[in-house]
PALOLO-333285 format. One record per residue (C-alpha): residue in three letters; z, y, x. Coordinates in steps of 0.25 Angstrom, whole numbers, plus 2048, in hexadecimal, padded with zeros to 3 digits. Example, Ala and Ser with C-alpha at 12.3 -4.5 7.8 and 13.67 -1.06 7.14 Angstrom:
Ala81F7EE831/Ser81D7FC837/
This chain:
Unk95F68B259/Unk96B685262/Unk97168E26E/Unk97768B27A/Unk982693282/Unk97E696290/Unk98869829B/Unk9886A8299/Unk98B6A628B/Unk97E6AA287/Unk9776A327C/Unk96869C281/Unk95F696278/Unk95768A27B/Unk94B69027E/Unk952699288/Unk95868D290/Unk94A68728F/Unk943695297/Unk94F6952A0/Unk94E6872A4/Unk93F6892A6/Unk9406952AF/Unk94B68E2B8/Unk9426832BA/Unk93668D2BE/Unk92F6902CD/Unk93269B2D4/Unk9266A52DA/Unk92A6A02E8/Unk9296912E5/Unk91B6932DD/Unk9156992EB/Unk91A68D2F3/Unk9156842E8/Unk90868A2E9/Unk90868C2FB/Unk90B67E2FB/Unk9016792F1/Unk8F76812F9/Unk8F967B307/Unk8F966E2FF/Unk8EA6702F9/Unk8E6677307/Unk8EA66A30D/Unk8E1662303/Unk8D666B304/Unk8D666B313/Unk8D865A313/Unk8CB65A307/Unk8C2664310/Unk8C465B31C/Unk8C264F315/Unk8B665330F/Unk8AF65731B/Unk8B264C323/Unk8AB644318/Unk8A064D319/Unk89F64A327/Unk8A063C325/Unk89663D31A/Unk88B645324/Unk88F63A330/Unk88E62F327/Unk880634321/Unk87A636330/Unk87D627334/Unk877623328/Unk86A62B32A/Unk869627338/Unk86D618335/Unk86161732B/Unk85961F333/Unk85A61533F/Unk85960A335/Unk84D60E330/Unk84661033C/Unk84B603341/Unk8435FA336/Unk838601338/Unk8365FF348/Unk83A5F0346/Unk82D5F033D/Unk8255F7348/Unk8165F3348/Unk80E5F5355/Unk8025EF359/Unk7FA5F0365/Unk7EC5EE35F/Unk7F05F6353/Unk7EF606356/Unk7F660B34A/Unk80460334D/Unk80C60A359/Unk81A60D35E/Unk81E618364/Unk82A61E369/Unk82B62D36D/Unk836632377/Unk839641372/Unk84564B372/Unk84865736A/Unk850661371/Unk855657379/Unk85864D36D/Unk85064036E/Unk84563F363/Unk83E632364/Unk83163135D/Unk82D623356/Unk81F61F352/Unk81C61334F/Unk815609343/Unk81E60033A/Unk81E5F832C/Unk825602324/Unk82B602316/Unk82660F312/Unk81760C313/Unk80E5FE314/Unk8095FB322/Unk80D5FF32E/Unk81160C330/Unk81261733B/Unk82161C33B/Unk824628343/Unk83462C346/Unk83363A34D/Unk83F64634F/Unk83C65634A/Unk84566034C/Unk848668341/Unk851675341/Unk85666F34F/Unk85A661349/Unk85365434C/Unk84F64D33F/Unk84863F33F/Unk83C63E338/Unk832630334/Unk82462F330/Unk81E62332B/Unk80F622329/Unk80361A32B/Unk7FE616338/Unk7F161D335/Unk7F662A331/Unk7EF636339/Unk7F6643333/Unk804646336/Unk81064432C/Unk81C64A329/Unk82964232D/Unk83463E324/Unk843642328/Unk84B63532B/Unk85863B331/Unk85C64B335/Unk864652340/Unk86264734C/Unk86864735A/Unk85D63E35F/Unk85363335B/Unk84F627366/Unk84661D364/Unk845614371/Unk83E607374/Unk8445FD37D/Unk83B5F9387/Unk8425ED390/Unk8515F2392/Unk84C600392/Unk84D609384/Unk83F613385/Unk83C62037C/Unk82F61F37D/Unk826613377/Unk815611374/Unk81260436F/Unk803608372/Unk808608383/Unk8145FD382/Unk80A5F2379/Unk8165F1370/Unk8225F6368/Unk8305F636F/Unk8385EB36C/Unk8445F2369/Unk845600364/Unk852609365/Unk853613359/Unk85F61E35C/Unk86262A353/Unk86D633358/Unk87463E34D/Unk87F64734E/Unk88B644345/Unk89864E347/Unk893654355/Unk89264635A/Unk88463E35E/Unk882632358/Unk87962735B/Unk87361B351/Unk869611359/Unk862605353/Unk8575FA359/Unk84A5F8353/Unk8425E9359/Unk8335EA352/Unk8315DD34C/Unk8245DD345/Unk81A5DD34F/Unk81B5DC35D/Unk80D5DE366/Unk80C5D3370/
C-alpha cells in the first residue's frame, strides 16, 4: 500500500485522505436548516398557487355548467313554442301564460299544446316553478291533452332567480295570455331565465315565433 506524508509529517493512508476530503465537503447543520426553510417556503407558495388555481377552475366549471343548463332549457322551450298548436274549434288545444311570483321572484307558468318528440300527436306541455328548500326549480310535464289526473313534473333546472314568459301584443310585452280569450297564440313569445352565478344575476333570453298553425 502506498503511503503519503502530510504537512505535520504524519503518514496517512489513501482511505484516511478520502475520508477527510468527504468531511471537508459536507453541509453544516445551519446550512441544512436554511435549505429546509427555503424549501418549505417554496412548497407553500406552490401549494397556494395550485389551490387557488384549482378553486378558480371549480368556479369556472360551475359557471359554465349553469350557463349550459340554462341555454339548453331555453333552446328546448323555444323549439316547443315554435311548434305550439292552437285551434279555436278544438277544445283539446290551449295556450296560457300565468303571471305568478314566489317570494317576490317572477315564476311564470306556461301551459300549451304542441307537437313533441316525446310522444305521438299533440301534447300538453306545462312549465312551472316550484319552491324546494328555498330554491326555485323549473319543472316540466309532457302529457296527453285529454289527461285529467295530476302527474309529477320532471326537474329541468334548479336554483333559479326568476323564470319569465311574456307574450307580445302590439308593442307591449304581457305576462299573461289566454288563447281562449284572445282567439290566438301570440305572434312572439319571450323566454327569460335569471340565474345567480358567483353572487351576480345573469339573465338569458330568447324569442319564439309559433308557426305551425295560426287561427284566423
